[in-house]
C-alpha positions in Angstrom: 13.9 42.8 2.8 11.4 43.0 -0.1 9.6 46.2 -1.1 6.8 46.3 -3.7 5.1 49.4 -5.0 3.7 51.2 -8.1 6.4 53.5 -9.4 7.2 54.0 -13.1 8.5 50.8 -14.6 12.1 50.3 -15.3 13.4 50.3 -18.8 14.2 47.2 -20.9 11.4 45.0 -19.6 11.5 43.0 -22.8 14.7 41.5 -21.5 12.9 39.8 -18.6 12.1 36.1 -18.9 8.9 34.6 -17.5 8.6 31.6 -15.2 6.1 28.9 -14.7 3.5 29.4 -12.0 4.1 27.3 -8.9 1.7 25.9 -6.3 1.5 27.5 -2.8 3.3 25.4 -0.3 1.6 25.2 3.1 4.2 23.0 4.8 6.8 25.6 5.7 7.9 24.9 9.3 6.8 27.6 11.7 9.1 28.1 14.7 8.7 30.3 17.7 12.1 31.6 18.9 11.2 31.2 22.6 9.9 27.6 22.2 11.8 25.3 24.5 12.0 22.9 21.6 13.3 25.6 19.2 16.7 24.1 18.7 15.3 20.7 17.8 12.7 22.1 15.5 15.2 24.4 13.8 17.7 21.6 13.1 14.9 19.4 11.7 13.6 22.2 9.5 17.1 22.9 8.2 17.6 19.2 7.4 14.3 18.7 5.7 13.8 22.0 3.9 16.8 24.2 4.5 14.1 26.9 5.2 11.7 27.9 8.0 9.5 30.7 9.2 10.4 32.4 12.5 7.7 34.1 14.6 7.8 36.1 17.8 11.3 37.0 16.8 11.7 40.2 18.8 12.4 42.7 16.0 9.9 45.6 16.4 7.4 45.9 13.7 7.9 49.7 13.8 11.5 49.1 12.5 10.1 47.2 9.5 7.4 49.6 8.6 9.6 52.7 9.0 12.3 51.2 6.8 9.8 50.1 4.2 8.4 53.6 4.1 11.8 55.2 3.6 12.7 52.6 1.0 9.6 53.4 -1.0 10.4 57.1 -0.9 13.8 56.3 -2.3 12.7 53.9 -5.0 10.0 56.3 -6.1 12.7 58.9 -6.9 13.4 59.7 -10.6 15.8 57.2 -12.1 18.5 59.9 -12.5 18.4 60.6 -8.8 18.6 56.9 -7.9 21.6 56.4 -10.3 23.5 59.0 -8.2 23.4 56.5 -5.4 25.1 53.7 -7.4 28.5 54.1 -5.6 26.6 53.6 -2.4 25.0 50.3 -3.2 22.2 51.0 -5.6 21.8 48.7 -8.6 19.1 47.6 -11.1 18.4 44.8 -13.6 21.7 43.0 -13.4 21.6 40.6 -10.4 24.9 38.7 -10.7 28.5 38.9 -11.9 27.6 36.8 -15.0 25.3 39.5 -16.5 22.1 37.9 -15.3 19.1 40.1 -15.8 16.1 40.4 -13.4 13.1 42.7 -12.9 14.6 44.3 -9.8 16.3 47.3 -8.3 18.1 47.2 -4.9 20.3 48.7 -2.3 23.2 46.5 -1.0 25.2 47.6 2.0 27.7 46.1 4.4 26.3 45.4 7.9 29.3 46.6 9.8 28.5 49.4 12.2 29.9 52.2 10.0 27.1 52.8 7.5 28.3 56.2 6.6 27.6 55.7 2.9 23.9 55.7 3.4 24.0 59.2 5.0 24.7 60.4 1.5 21.3 59.2 0.5 19.1 60.3 3.3 19.6 60.9 7.1 16.2 59.4 7.9 16.9 56.4 5.6 20.2 55.9 7.4 18.6 55.8 10.8 15.9 53.4 9.6 18.5 51.1 8.1 20.7 51.2 11.2 17.9 50.4 13.6 16.7 47.5 11.4 20.1 46.0 10.8 21.1 46.1 14.5 17.9 44.4 15.5 18.1 41.7 12.8 21.8 41.1 13.6 20.9 40.4 17.2 18.3 37.9 15.8 20.9 36.3 13.6 23.3 35.8 16.4 20.6 34.1 18.5 19.4 31.9 15.6 22.9 30.6 14.7 23.7 30.0 18.4 20.5 27.9 18.7 21.6 26.1 15.6 25.0 25.4 17.1 23.2 24.0 20.2 21.0 21.7 18.1 23.9 20.5 16.1 26.0 20.0 19.2 28.7 22.3 17.9 31.1 23.8 20.5 31.7 26.4 21.5 28.1 27.7 21.2 29.2 31.0 19.7 31.4 29.5 17.0 29.0 30.7 14.2 27.8 34.0 15.8 31.4 34.9 16.4 32.0 34.9 12.6 29.0 37.3 12.1 30.2 39.6 14.9 33.6 40.0 13.4 34.3 43.5 12.1 35.6 41.9 8.9 32.5 39.9 8.4 31.2 40.1 4.8 27.6 39.9 5.9 25.4 42.3 4.0 21.9 43.8 3.9 20.0 43.8 0.6 16.8 45.8 0.1 15.0 44.5 -3.0 12.3 46.4 -4.9 10.3 44.8 -7.7 8.6 47.5 -9.8 5.6 46.6 -12.1 6.1 45.8 -15.7 2.6 46.2 -17.2 3.7 45.9 -20.8 5.2 42.4 -20.4 2.5 41.3 -18.0 -0.1 42.2 -20.6 1.8 40.3 -23.3 2.6 37.1 -21.4 0.0 36.7 -18.7 2.6 34.9 -16.7 4.8 35.7 -13.7 8.0 37.6 -14.0 11.4 36.7 -12.7 12.6 39.3 -10.3 15.6 37.5 -8.8 16.3 34.2 -10.5 17.2 30.7 -9.2 20.1 30.8 -6.9 21.6 29.7 -3.6 23.0 32.1 -0.9 26.7 31.8 0.0 26.3 32.9 3.6 25.8 30.9 6.8 22.1 31.9 6.8 19.9 34.4 5.1 17.2 36.2 7.0 14.3 37.3 4.7 11.4 39.6 5.3 8.7 40.2 2.7 5.7 42.4 2.6 2.2 40.9 2.0 2.8 40.3 -1.7 3.7 36.8 -2.9 6.7 36.0 -5.1 9.2 34.1 -2.9 9.8 30.5 -4.1 11.9 27.6 -2.7 13.0 24.3 -4.2 12.0 21.2 -2.3 14.1 18.0 -2.2 12.2 16.5 -5.1 13.4 19.6 -7.2 9.8 21.0 -7.2 9.6 24.8 -7.0 6.8 26.0 -4.7 5.6 29.4 -3.6 6.0 30.6 0.0 2.9 32.3 1.4 3.9 35.9 2.3 4.0 37.1 5.9 5.0 40.7 6.6 5.3 40.2 10.4 7.6 37.2 10.4 11.1 36.3 9.1 12.1 33.5 6.8 15.4 31.8 7.5 17.2 30.1 4.7 20.3 27.9 5.1 23.3 29.2 3.1 26.0 27.3 1.3 28.5 27.9 4.1 26.4 26.2 6.7 25.4 23.4 4.4 29.0 22.7 3.4 30.2 22.8 7.0 27.8 20.0 8.0 28.3 17.7 5.1 
């Protein structure tokens, strides 16, 4: 989930690289979960783009807006208060084990039922995260089972069973991209929040607000911008699913 607001900028914005502007891509496949042809359309979208937009997904909008409000409250806290949450999944700037730097701060938690660590941050925040995660997990189970159907993988629950396992390493990441007015004024170009990468999971389920920033790479290696849609989810094929079908 992506959150964008106007809190005080993080320090060290001079470390951030800029990226070239990209064109807005209007060809993202849009799939309705209840469409009788959903499994065929999903498989085609995964083969051609590795990415699609899911509408009428069943996750209540109330869960999204409540979580975003709680997240904004947290990310608007003084930096010293946010740093206290570091043992419970808070991080900033460094976005990978290799010391990569991005213009980002985030919360990263395991999606297993026991989310006790978040209670240390805020009881309301914990409830909002739990409701959201449970709803999105149900969506994830349904999506991967439809994928299995479309790929003629048996049994149908072979992928969802991995996600349901208590030892699953699936995670929830809440990204926040604060403004960096100093660098924007100097460069006049876009900033890199979370740099070029692939996801190791089976799939990633992404939700943005109404601000642009998400980009994907097409088959011809062209990077394009994905139009934002705060009511829908974007599904991205992860390395595990791609490797399993090669």
